[in-house]
N, C-alpha and C positions, 0 to 999 in steps of 0.2 A: 042783784038783778039790774038795778038802775045803772050801776057802773058798767055792766056788760053791754046793756042796750046803748049807752052813751058811746062806748068805744066802737061798737059796730056801726052806729050811725055816723060817727066822725070819720071812720075809715071809708064808708061809702062816699061821703062828701069829698074826701081827699082824692079818692080814685076818680071821681067824676071830674074834679078840677084838673087833675093831671091829664086825664084823657083829652082835655081841650087845650093842653099846652104841649104842642109838638113843634117841630121845625117848619110846619106848614100852617099851624093854627095857633095864634097867640091869645085866644080868648081867655084861657085859664092861667096864663103866665103872669107872674108878678115881677115888677121891677124891684131893684134893690131899694130904691126910694119908693116906699109904699104909697106915697102921695102922687107918684107919677104914673102915667099910662103910656108914656112914649120914651123908650130907653133901649140902649144896647144891652143885651143879656150876655154879660161877660162871665167867663169861667174864673175860678180862683183856685189855683193849684198850690197845695201845701205839702210839706213833708210830714208823714205820720210819725208820731212818737213810737207807736207800734208799727212794725215789729222790732224797731231798734232797742226797745226795752225788754225784749224777750231773748233768752238764751236758747241755743239749740238750732236745729236745722231750719226752723221757721223764723229765726231771728239772727242772732249774732253768735259766732264761734271764734274763740281766740286759740291760736296755735303757738306753741313754743318755737324757739329758734332752731331746734334740732329734732331729728327723729320723725319728721312728718313729710319727708320728700319735698315735692314742689310747694307744699303748704307751709313750709318753715317760715316763721315770722309773719304770718298773715292774720289779719283780723277780718274774717268773712262777715259781711253785713247783708241784711235784707232791707230794701227800701220800698216803702209804699207812698204813692203820690195821689192822694184823694183830691177830687174837685168839689169844693164846698161853695162854689159860686152859683149864681142864678142862671147861668148859661153853660152850654157845653164847650169843651175845648175840642174844636173840630179842625183837623189838619187835612188839606186837600193837595194831592199831587198835581204838579203842572207838567207840561210837556217840554220843559227846559232842563237839559242835562249839562253838567259841567265836567270836563276832563282837563285838569290843570287850568290853563287860561283859555281853553277853547269851550265854546258853547254850541250845543246841538239842540235842534228843535224836535228830535225824536230820539228814542233810546238807542244808543250805539251798541248796546249789548255789553261790551267792555271797552274801556278806553284804549287808545293806541299803545299805551305802555302796559296793558294787561290788567290794570286796576279797575275796580267797579266805579262807574260814574256816580257823581252826586246829583240827585234830582231835587230841583228847587221846589219848595212847598209854599203854600199860603194858608193863613188862618182865616176860617170863615166865622164872621161875627153875625149872630142873629139879632134882628132888631124888632122890637114890639112897638107897634103904633096902634093902640086900641086892640082890636081883635085881629089885626093884620100882622102877619109875620113876613118879614123880608130879611135879606142878608147882604153883607158886603164882605169883600175879601181883601186881605192885606198880606204882603210878603212876610215870611216867618222862617227863614233859614233853609235848611235842606235835610234830606234823608238819604241813606245809603244802604244798599243791600248788604246784609250781614251773612257771610257764607256759613258760619257754624250754626246760626239760628235759622238760616234759609228763609229770611224775610227782611223787610225794610225796617231800619232803625232811624228814628229822628235823631239827627246829629246834635251833640253837645247838650243833651237833656239835663245832665246833672254832674256835679263834682262832689267829692267827699274827702275828709281828712280825719286824722286823729290829732287833737290839739290839747294843749294845756291851758287852762283858763287863766286869763289875766283879769283879776278882780277890778282893775282900774279902767278896763276897756269894755264898753257895752256891746261892741260888735264882735261876734265870734269869729268873723272872717279875719280879724286882726290879731287873734290870739296866736301864740307861738305854735308852729307846726311841728308835730312829732313824726307823723307818717302821712304819706300821700296815697290816694287812690287815683284811678285814671278818670279822664273825662268819659262820661257814661252816655251811650246812645240807647234809647229805649224804643221798643215797639209799643206805641201808645194804644191801650185797649181798655175796655170795661172788664177788668178782672173780676170784680164783684161789687155789690152795693155796700153802702156804709153800715147798713144793719147786718149784712152778712159778715162783715169784718168789723165787728163792734169794737170801738175804741180807736179805729184808724182815723175817723173823721171827727175833728174837734174845732170849736170856734176859737177866737183869739183869747178867750178866758180859760180855755182848756176844757170846756164842757163837751161831753160826747154828743155827737150829732148822729141821729139815725135817719132812716129814709123819710119819716114823716116830719122831720125838721126842715126839709127842703121844699119850699113852695113850688119849685119847678122840678121836682124829683124826676129823674129819667129823661129830662130834656136833652136830646141828642139821640135817644132811642135805646140806650142801655145795651147796645150790641156792637159797639166799636170793636174791631179786631185788627190783626196785623195785615190789613189790606194794603196792597201797593197803590191803591187809589185814594182811600180815605182812612184815617186813623183818628183816635181821639179818646176823651174821657167824658162821659155824660155827667150831668149835674147829679150829685149824690152817689157817685161811683168812685172807685179807686183802681189804680193800676199798681201791681206789686211785682218787683223783681227780687226773687229770693237769692240767698247767698250762694247757692250751688251753681249759678249761672256764670258765664265768662265775665271776668273783670270785676266781679262783685266782692272786692276785698280792698283793704288798706294795708300797706306794707309797714310793719313795725320794725324800726331800725334795730340792729343788734346792739345790745347794751342798754336798751330802754328798761327803766326800773318798773317793777310792779307798783301799782298805785292808781290814783284817781285821775282820769282824763275825760275828754269829751269827744264823742263822735259828732262831727259837724258835716251836715249835708246841705248843699245849695242846689236848688232846682232853677232851671232857666237862667244860668249865670249871665247870658248875653242879652237878656230881656227881648228875646225874639217874639214872645207871645204877649198879647194884650190881655190884662187881667183886671179884676175888680180891685185887687190890692197888690201892688208891686213890691210891697215891703214885708211880706211874710213868707218869702221863699227860702229862708235859712232856718235850720233847726239845729240846736246843740243839745245832745243827749248825754248825760254822764255815763261813763263806763269805767269799770275798775279792771285793770290788767292784773292777772294772777299767775301767768305762766312765763313771765319774763325774768329779769334779774331780781332775785329776792334781796331785800334790804338795800342799804346804800351802796353805791358803786362809784369808783373814781378810776378813770383811765386816761392816759395821755397818748394822743396820737402825734406823731412826728411828721412834720412837713417832708414830703418825698420819701418818707420812711428811711431817712438818712440821719444817722446819729454821729457820723464822723464828718465834720465840716472843714472847709479850707480855712486857714488862719485869715482873719479879717472879714470872713463872711458870717452870716447869721442864719438861723433856722427858727421856724415857728413851731411852738408846742401848743397843742390845743387839748383842753379837757372835754370830757363828755358833757352832755347837757345837764344842767342843774339849776338850782335857785341861787346859789352863791358859790364863790371860789376863793381859795386862799392858797397861793403858791409859796414854796419855801423862800422865794425871792421877795415876798411881801406883796406881790401883785394880787389884785382881787378881780381880775377879768378872766374870761374864758380862755383866751389865747394870749400867749406872750412870745416875744421874739428875743432870742438869746444868741450871743456870739462867743461867750466865754466857755471853755470846757468845764465840766462839773456835773454834779448830780442834781436832778430836778424832780420835785414831787408836787402834787397838788391835792388839796382837800376840797371835796365837792359835797355840798349840802343840797339835798333834794327832798322831795316829798317822801322818798323811800328811806331817808336817813342820811347820815354823814359818814363818809369814808375817805381814806387817804390812799392815793395811788401807789403802785410799785414805782420805785425810782427809775428815771430814764437818765442814762449817762451820756452826755455829749462830750465827744473828744475832738481834738484837732487832727485832721489827716495831714501829716507832715510829708508832703512830697519832697524828695531829696535826691541829689546825685550822690551816690555812695562811694564811687571810685572813678578816677580818670587816669588815663595813661596817654603819653604822646611820645613820638620819636624825636630824637635829635638827629638831624640828617645833614648831608652835604648838599651844596648847591646843585640843583637839577634833579635831585632824588625825590621820591614820593614819600610823604609823611603819612604814617598810619596812626590815627587817633582813635581812642575807644573810651567809653564811659558806661557805667552801670547805674541803674536808677530804679525807682519804685514804679515808674510808668513809662510812657512813650518819650523818647529823648529827641529833642530838636536842637539843632546847632545854629547859632546866630553869629553875625559878624560884628555885633556891638552888644554891650551889656544891657542896653535898653533901647527899644525902638529900632532894633536892627533887622536885617533881612534874614529869613530862614535860608540857610545854605544846604542843609541836609536834615533828613529825619532817619533815625536809626541809631543803634548802639555803636556802630563803627563808621568812620569817615576817613577817606584817603584823598589827598590832593598834593600838588607839587608847589609849595610856596617859593617865591623868589627870595624872600627874606624871612626872618623870624616873625611868626604870625600867631596872634592869640584869638581863639574863638571862644564862644560862651555857650554852655549847654544848660538846658533846663529840662526838668521832668514834668510831663503833663499826665496827671492821674485823673481818670474819669471815675467818679463815684456813681454807680448805677442807682436809679430810683426804683419806684414800684414797678413790678412786672407781674402780668397775669393774663387771664383769658376772659373774654366777655362775649355774650351772645349764645344762642343755642349751640350745643356741641356738635350736633348732627341733625339729620332730617327726621328723627324719630319723634319730634314734638307734636306732629299731627299729619294730616293728609297733605298730599301735594303731587307735583308732577314736574317733568322737565319743561323748560320755559324758554321761548325764543323772542318774546317782545321786549321792549325797552322798559327798564325799571331800575330803581336804586334804593339803597338804604340811606337813612338820614341820621346824622349824629352830631353831637356837640363835643368840642374838645375844651377842657378846662385848664389844662397845663400843657406845655410843650411835650409831645409824645413822639414815639416812633411806632407806627403800625407795621409790625414785623411780618406777620403771616396771617393768612386766612385759609380756610378749608373749603373746597368746592367739590361738587359731584357732577360729572358730565356723562353724556350718553353717546358721544361720538368722538372721532379723532379729527381735530382741526385747531386752527389758531383762535385764541380768545384774547381780546384786548380789554384789559382792566383800566378803568378811569377813576381817578380821584378828582372831584370837582368842588369848587366853593359853592356858597349858597346861591350864587347867580348862575351856576351851571358852567362856569369857566373851568376848563380842564387844567388841573395843576400838575398831575402826573399821569402818564399813559404807558402801560407796559404790555407787551405781547407775550403770550404763553402758548406753546404748542402742546396740547394736552390730548392724551388718548382717553377713551371711555373708561371711567372709573373715578376713584377718589384721589384728590391731589391737595398738597399743601403748597400754596403759592407764596414765594418769598417776595414780599413787597418792600419792606424797609422804607416806608414813607414817613419822612419827618414832617410833622404837622404842628402848626402853631395854634394857640387858643382861638376859638371862633365857634360860631353856631351854624347849624344846618349844612354841614359838609355833606357831600354826596359820594357814596361809593357804588359805582355802577359799572357799565361796560359801554363800548363804543356803540352809538346809536345805529340801529339797523343791522348789527352784526350777527343777530340770531345765535346767541352763544350756546344754547342748549344746556344751560345750567339748571340744576334742580332747585325748585322753590317750594316752600310750604305754603299752602293756601289757608291753613289753620294751625293753631297751636302757639303762635308767637304771643308773648306777653310783655309788652313794653311798659316802662323803659327798662333797658339793660344797662347797668352801671358798673364800672370798674373804679372803685375808690373815688378819689376826687380828680380822676384823670379824664374819663370819657363817659358819655352817656349816649347810647343808641336810642333815639327818641321815636323812630317810626320809619315809614317808607313812603315813597312817592304815590303809592296807591291810596294812602290814608286809611288803610285797613289794619285794625289792631291785631288780627290774627295772622297776617301775611309776613313771611320772611323770604327775602330774595337772595339766593345764590351763595352769599359769603357767610360761612359758619365759623364759630370758634375763633374769633379775632384774638390774635396774640398782640398785646400792647405793652410797651415799655416806656416808662417816663424818661425823657432825655436827661442824661446824667449831668452832674455838676463837675466841672474840671478844676482841679487844684494845680497850681504852677509853682515849682520850686524856685528859689532864688537862683540866678544864673551862676554857674561855676566856670571860671576861666580854664581853658586848656590851651597850652602854648606849644606850637611846633617850632623847635629851635633849629635854625639853619646855621651850622658851624662854618667858619671861614676855611677856605682851602689853604693848605700849606704853600710856601714859596721856596721851593728848592733852587739851588744854584750850582752849576758845574764850575769847578775851580781848576785853573792852571792848564787848561787845554788850549794848545795853539791852533791857529786857524789853518796852518799849512805844515805838512810833514813830507820828508823825502821817503820814497818807497823803500829805501834801504835803511831807514831808521829802525832802531830797535823798538819793540812793543812798549807802549806807555801805560802805566797804571793810572786809571781814571779816579778822580777825586771830586766829591760834591758835598754840599751841606744842605740840610741836616744829613748826617750819616744814617745808613740803614736802608737806602733805596736800592734800586737795580738799574744797570745800564743796558742799553740796547742800541743796535745800529750796525752798519757795515763794518766788518773787521773787529767787532767787539765780542769778546768772550770772557766770561767770569771777571768782568770789571777791568779788562785790559784791551787796549786798542792797538792792533797790529797793522801798520801802514801797508806792509806787504800783503796781508790777508785782505785788506780793503781794496788794494789795487790802485794804480794811478787813475785819478778821476776826482769827481766831486762837483760841487761841494756835497759831502756826505753829512747826514743829520745824526748826531750822537744824542740820544735821549736818556734822561735820568728820570725815573718814576719813583715817587716817594709817597707813602701812606702814613698819615699821622695817627696819634692815639685815638682820635675820634672816628677813624676809618675813612677819612677824606683823603683822596688821592689827587696829586698834581704832578706835572712834569716840567723839567727844564731841558732846553735843547741848545746844542752848539753845532756850528757848521765847521767841517774839516775838509780840506782839500789835500790830496796826496799827489806829489809831483816827482819827476825824476831829479836826481842830483845833476848838477851842471855838466858833469863829464860822463853821465850815463845816458845812453840812447835807448830808444824803444827797441831797436834791434837787439840790444844786449839782453833785454828781458823777454821780449816777445818772440824770439826765434824759436827754433825747434826745441825738442826736449833733450838735446845733447848737452855735453859738458860745456858750460859757458863761463868765461872769465871776464870780469869787468870791475872797475874801468881798466882799460888797457890802451895806452899806458896808464899806470897808476902812480900815486904819490905815496901816501902813508897808509892807505887802506886798499885792500883788494878783496873781492868776493867771487865766489863760484856758485853756479846755479845748476841743479840737476833734478830731473823728474825721477823720483825713486819708485820702483814698482814693488818694492818690499822694504820692510824696516832696514835701516842701515846704522851701523856702528863702526867707526874707524877714526882716521886722523887726516887732518889737512896740513900738508907740509910745504915749506918754501926752501928751495936749495939754489945756490949760486951756480955759475957756469962750471965750476970745478966739481960740483956734486956735493958741496958741503951744506949740511942742514943749517938753515938760518932761522927757521921758526917752525914750531909744531903746535897744533891745538886739536884736542879731541872733538869729534863730531858725532852726534846721535840724531837721527831723523826717522820720522815715520814715513808712511807711504805718501807720495805726492810730490808736487813741485816745491823744492826747498832751496833756501839760500843760506850759504855759510860764508862768513866774513872774518878777515883778520884785520884788526885795527892797530894803528901805531906801529907800523912795520919798522920805520926808521932805518931803511936800508940804503946803501949807496946806489947811485944811478947805475943801471945796467940791466942785463937780461937775466931772468930768474926762471926756474922750473917750479911749477905748482903741481902737487900730486894729492889726489883724494883717494885714500887707500882703505879698503875694507877687507873683510875676511875672504871674500871671493870675487872682489872687483877692485880695479885700479883705474883712475882717470888721471890723465896727465895733460898739462898745457903750459904755455909760456906766457910770461907777462913782462913788460918793460917797466922798470921803475925809473921815473924821471921827475926831478924836482922842479923842472921848468913848466 
């Protein structure tokens, strides 16, 4: 009975004291220094060991890497942040709003880019001076409207990780990180008292604190909620965010071993809030993973995922995280750089055990020219060169440091002299390729969007942003912009898009850097779809790219560009240059031999001769290698041409000039008269000719008789159709008058000629 009476009496005294300790009455309030009656009544926020020590929906849930959909590889956690200080944590909203670098003195509703504005807040500090309660305010960061929770969240309230303990390091924030969670924004409220959530409130020695352990229990009112005007946690109360809420998880990297780790949570990482103790905002709670990789594991990741490297180049091989490493090269570090082809393995020792990796085989990618062909040509001709290779062929005018004259397997040009070019094969070894970001709009609610906004991302290695997917509600031009962290446009491309789903071909080559922006032209009202909820940053593709957030600074928002296709810029191997020679053969030098410069029209045809033999003649009066002065006719100079082609196929010509003249005793009238029977010269000496135009083939005799009719000379004559000349040489007749007769089967022509030796 005494015990019961004592307890009841004590409770009455406690309630009376608390009733006189409010934010307007300091009579019953106690200072931290019990000897003082004049003090600031500060809060003291801690991280509760519970519910981090509890498994299940009220605490921590581990998910394996597969079979759990979006929960794959997550460690869901619940975080309780009790206030064990003498005063409340009271957060007051101001009327100052921030959109980017712009400040507003009233709520703009949404920022010009469509994001939610950040609202600056202040912390209210209550001050006891005897029985009088006053307060003062100080800046304390900001809060932002959270669309999926539909209320205001105090920004950057907490951070959390999965870490491995370093026994030589007392500060858990310096322990090796295994997995990361996101920066967490809380709606600060009095979720329940320390007695209601027994075990959540503890002092520095770990002793459980209940309501009656707080001299100023309930100071703040015990009724803080997610108000847009005032939030907080009263003395002796706690706020709890359970693991079912957005962002309440740590990502466990694939390949993490089962074993003992620590969940590390830090509250108020930027020290925005003034507290009694600024050194107790970090808690490390042991946690054993059981659904990850059983036993020891050893894996090798290859830089750029490329195992074929160019000769002379190197590649980095990295083992998964462990306590110690032993490579078959003798190295004992996590990553090694190799340049020699061969087989590499690593033994990794960790808390899960020791294992040896599967071998990784590094080979040399031998770029090579496998075949070359080239023409041997004649001067002035076009040479056709060709090569085959393992990659893209480039032609150079020098073996090193030369100019590129052509790209491609074949090259044609007309060299003046024999010319050597040099060809090399350029082989590109492609790196990592994949997709990152939400596949489509089904991640959450959203709508079509016309304000200015962009995604923010970091690039860790040179990449090509190949494609993105967009969803549009109308037909119009859209202008995509890639900008650097300062907003300077690096690439801008216009796409004419109809309403629907489109894959945009970007092919943006991007160098390593932070806070790149992928957006659209300011003020263009693109009508792209954007998700107002469901995004879950960061989105990472290997060691290439991380999409860290958006310019609205809202964790659930995703703007316009879905399913980014990313490819690592490849490594190029270059083969040694191979010479290719286009040979220009010399032209032959033919010569026409024995041809005189002048011939009489009455001369017999001349057989033409030239060296080298085997060519062909052409020109006036030339037929089948014979020059006939009569066929050429009196005149000239005529060009007689000899064309010769040598064994290389090169052709050249020789020329000679020939003039045809009358004999001294032959006149033009003799030859150019009508087409009747003509005798010349007349008088004649030792040679006489007759000329007749034959209308049909003729066969007969040319006879010479003296004045007595005696036959002095006879010669057969055969002619084809046309103007023909028949001559008798070396008559050797005495001077006198002679009768000349040309007799055929059905025709006879007769004339007289005087033979005179004078």
